[in-house]
N, C-alpha and C positions, 0 to 999 in steps of 0.2 A: 843492706839487708832489710830496710824498711820496706822494700817491695814486697817481701814476703807478706805482709799485712794487706796489700793491694791484691795479691794472688788469692789469699784467703778469702777476701770479699767477693772476688769474682766466682770463687768456688762455692759462695753462700755459706762459709764455714764459720762465720763470726757472729755469735748471738750478742754478747756483751763484752766491754772492755772497761776496766776501772779508769784508766786515764790514756786514752788511744794517742793523743798528742804526745804525751810524756814518753809512751812506749815507742812511738815511731822514732822519736828524737834519739832514744837510746839505741835502737836498732841501727840508726844511722852511724852512731859513734863506734860501735864495737859488737863482738860476738856476746851474746847474753847467755846467762844460765838460767835454765827453765826446767819445770818438772811437771810430771802427771803421776798421780798415784792410783793404785788398785788395791783392794783389800782382798785377802785370800780367802773369800767366802766358798770357793770351789776350787778344784784342782785343773781348771782350764778356763781360758777366756772365751767368750762368744762373740759374734760379729757385732753386737751391740757395744762392746767394750772398745772395739776397734775405732770408733768414731773419734774420741779425743786423742787417741794415740797416733792415729794417722796425722793429726796436726803436729803432734810432737816430732813425729818422724820427719815433716816437712821442715821444721826448724833445724833438726838435727842435719839434714841433707844440706841446708843453707849455711853449714858452718858453726851453729850455735852448740853450746854444751848442754846436752839434753841429759836429764836425771829422770829415773823411774823410782818410786817409793813403792815397794811391796809391803802393804801395811800389816805387818805382823802384830803390831801393838794396836792400831785402830781395828784391825779385823777380829781381835779377840773380844772386843765389846760390842761392835755392830754399829753400822751407819744406819740412822732413821730414814735415809732418803729413799723415797718412793715406796715405803712400806706403811700399811695401814695398822701394823701391829708390831710388837716387839719380835726381834730376831731371836731364834734359839741359838744360845751360845755354844759355840764349837768347843771341843777339847783342845787343849794346846797342842797335843799330838797331831790332831787333824790340822789345825792351823799351819803346823811346821811342814806337814806334808804338802799342803796346798802352796805354801811359800815356795818350797823347791820346784814344784811343778810349773808354777807361774814365772819363776825366774828363768827356767830353761825356755819357755815359750818366748820371753821377752829378749833372751839373748840371741834366738834365732831371728826374730823380726828386726832388731836393731844393730846386730853386728857388734863390732868392738870399737869403731871410731866415734869419738864425741859423745860417748854413752857412759853412764855410771847408773849401776842399779844397787839401791840401798834398801835396808829393812828398818821401819821406824820404831820396831820392838828395841833396836839398839839403845836409843836415846830415852824413849818414853818409859821403858821399864826401869831406867835409872832415876826417876823423879819420884821423890817421896811425897806423901799425902800432904804434908805441912808445906812443902815447896810448892807443889801444884796450886795450894789455896792461896799462899801469900805472893808467890811470883807471877802467877797466871790467872787465878780465878778473880784476883782483886781488880784485874784490868778488864774484866768482861761485865757488862752491865745486863743484869737479868731481863729487863724490859727490852732491850735491843735484840737479845737472844731469842725471846718469845716471838718477836716480830719477823725473825727470819722465816721465810716460807717453809723451809725444811722441817722446822719445829711447829709453826703455826698449823701446818696441815695435819698433825697428830694431836692437837690439844683436845679435840672432841673426844677421841677415843682414849687419850692418856699416853703419856711417854714416861719412861723411867729416867731417874736421875743419871743413870749410866749412859743412855743414849743421848740424853739432853747435853751431856759434856762432850759429845763427840766433836762439836766444831771447835771447842777450845783444843782438843788433842790435834786436829788438822791444822790448827792455826800455829800450834808449837812446832809442827813439821816444817812449815813455810819459814818461820823464824830460825829454826835450827839450820836449814840449808842455806838461808840468807846469810847467816853468821859464819858457817863453816865451809860453804861450797861456792859462795858469791852467786846464789841463785836469785834471780830478781823477777821471775814471771812463773806464775802457776796456771796451768791449763786444766779445764775439766768439762764435763757435760753441764749443760743449762741447770740441772738440778744441784749443782755444786756451788751455785753463785753465792749463797749466804755463807758457806764455809770458807770460800776463797776470799771474799771481802773481809770477813773476820781476821783472816790471816794477815791480809794487807794492813788492817787497823792496828793489829797487836805489833807489827814490825814498826809502823809509825809511832806508837806509844812508847816502845822500848828503845827504838833507834833514832828518833826524831822525825818530824813531819816531812823532811825533805829526802828521807831514805828513799831509794829507788826500788819500789816493789808494786808490782802489777799483777792483774788477773784478767784472764780471758776466758770465756766459756764458748761452747760450740751448740748450736741449736739441737733442740729435740728432733730426732730423726723420724719423720713420718713419711708413709708411703702415699700414692696418690689417692688411694681409696680411704684414706684417713686413719689406717691401722698402724700399729707401732711397727717399726723396722726391725727385722732380725728375728722375728718370730715366724714359725711356719706351723702347719697342722701336726707336724710330728715334734714340735717343741723348738728349743734354741738350735741355732747353727753353730757348732763349736770349732774352736781351732784345733783341737786335739784330734788327730786323724783316727784315733780308736773311737772316738764319741761321734764324729761326723766324718766319713770317709772323704778323701781329696775328690773322688767322684762325685759325691753327693754335694760337696761344698761347690765344686765347678757348675753342678746342674742348678743349684740355687741361684747364682748369678746369672746363668744362661736363660733362666726363664723370668727374668724381670720384665715388668710392664714397660711398654714404649714411653709411657708418661714419667717412669722414674729413672730410666736408664742413664740419661744424661747428668741428671743429678748425682747418680751413684758413681759415674765416671770422673766427676769433678772431686767427690769426697774420697773415694776409695782407690784411686789410681794415681800414678806420678806422670801420666801423660800431659803434653804441653797443652795449652789454651787452643792452639792452631788443630792439633789431632783430635781434641774433643769437639770443638766446633764442626770438622769436618765429618766426624761420626755423628753429631747431632743433625746435620744435613741429610745424612743417609737415612736416619730415623724417618725423617719427614718424606723423602723421595722414594726410598726402597726399604720400607718397614719389614717386608716379607723375608728379606735376606738376613735380618737380625744381626748385622755386622757389629753393631754397638754392643748388643749383649755378648756376642762371643768374645770380642776384645775385652770387656769388662770382666768376663769369667776367666779369661787367661791372665789377665794382670793381677787380679786379686788372688787367684790360686797361686801364680808363680811367687807373689810376695809372700804368702802364708806358708806354702807347701814346697815351693821349687819347681824348676822348669820340667824336671822329670814326672812330677805329679800332673802338670797340665798335659804332657804327652799321653800319659795313661788314661787320664779323663777322656781325652779326645778319642783315643783308640777305643775306649769302651763304648762311647757314645756312637761311634760310626758302626762299630760291630753289632750293636743292638739295633741300629736303624736298618742295616743291611741284611742282618742275619748271619754274617760271616763271623762267627765266634771262634773258629778253630784257631786262629793266630793270636788270641789272647792269651796271656801268662796267668798262672794260677793266682797271682797277686791281683791282677786286674779282675778275674773272675770273682774273688772275694769282695771286691769293692762294687763291681757293677751288678751282682746278682743279690746283694745283701738283703734286699726286700722282696725278692721273687719267692713263690711257693717253694719250700725246701724240704726234702726228705733225706732220711739217712739210709745208706745201703751198705751191705757188706762188700768187701774186696771180692774180686774174682770174675769168672765168665759165666754167662748165662744165656739162654735162648731169648731173643728180643720180646717175644710176645710174653712168655713167662716172666720175664724181668719187669716188663711195663705193668703187668697185673699183679704179680704175687710179691715181687720184691720192692718195686719203688711205689706202686699202688697209684700210678699215674692214669692208667686206664681202668674202667669199671668192670670190663669183662673180656675174656679172651676173644669173643666174637667181635667186639668193638675194636680191640687192639689189631686184629687181623686186618679188619676193614680200613683203618687208619693208615697202617702200614702199606697195604696194597695200593692205597690211593695216593700215596706220597704225601701224607700229611705228618709224618714223624721224621724229625732230624735229630740225629745223635751227634753231639758236639760239632754241629754245622753241616754234616753229611746227611743228606737225605737217604733214608733207608726204604727200600720197597720189597725186600726179600723176608718172607715171614720166618725163613729158617736162618735168618743172620744171627750173629752172636754179639752180645755186648761184652767187651772187656773193659772193667773198670780202670785198668793201668794203661789204657791206650793213649790218654792225654791228660793235659793239666797236672803234671807230676803224679798222676794217679789218685789225686785227691777230690776231683769233681767229675761228674758227668752232666753235661747240659742236654736238656731234653726240649725241643721245640714242637708243640702240637698245633697245627694250624699256621696261620701266618704270624701270629704275635705272642701266643701263649707260651711262656717259658717256665721251667722247672729246673730247680738245681738240686742234684743229687750229691750229697756229701758222702765220700766214701769213708766209713769206719775203719 
């Protein structure tokens, strides 16, 4: 199993390891317990969260015992990581809602084999203030805590005692899983290094210096242009299909730069080294075909949303490219036309000229509407209309929910039937 470390290095997915030689020897001997955590600060993961969890998934697939902490306890106080100011505390009701949503997402991504999902509220909520200070606080040196990058970056603007103690709570998590679930490895993003090493130190102080406990972080993910991975002009790319549709999700990966696509194939897919190297060669020799981007979009969308979502995303893409939208389903219309100009129209039948001008308000005048229809510039639900006396029936397609209008070669409008 130590080969997994070599695979991770080839994928450029290892930033720091507390004791690489020790971890490698442990992986040679047996399947290990390992974990990665996420705080329920929202009700969905975004693709930035996926980076360390993809590494956890690789360990799981190699036969190791993966654990996920949904941080109901730590999430209720707030991690200072990456923030220039204090987090706004959420209500416990909101935290619980988010816990449930994230748990469902993790269950979908990780399945049922070699995976345990736990909530650190279960044990953190049982620690009294005196126990916290006597049994844990006494083992943490304030000078050392201040030097951790995660805290040092906040000292100029200030940090509350609540967020200052976050690294102690995360350390308790590692110790608890080490003692109760035989977990020896914690995985996290590069910004979690200080918290992870604090956990390793706590285990060594309480269980002895020879206790097998390790930390591994993944690099900060940057795109070739130097910008942070995972952000778009429209905001985060979410795993929740209600926030980011599978079609939008697919398109995000499909539109990646040639300079980034091979790196993302290594990080976010489970393709073999040989498959990725073959795709990398295609990027060099036939970049116009964008085969690597297409495979990336297919693999990541399948992992997050399933094979049916890939089929739908490709159907929508092909229909929009060709203009042949009539065979799309209402569900595919909902995804593919989410950001198109949209109007609401009443159900029923109407003359096309009157409908375009008075009902949908897509055309500015009846004269312009007649001219566009006669010239073949108007398509309704994929069909060219040239008869000015034609009638639009809102129930004719897409379960009576939508009418798709195309004016000219590429200008689409979506009419939602009320």
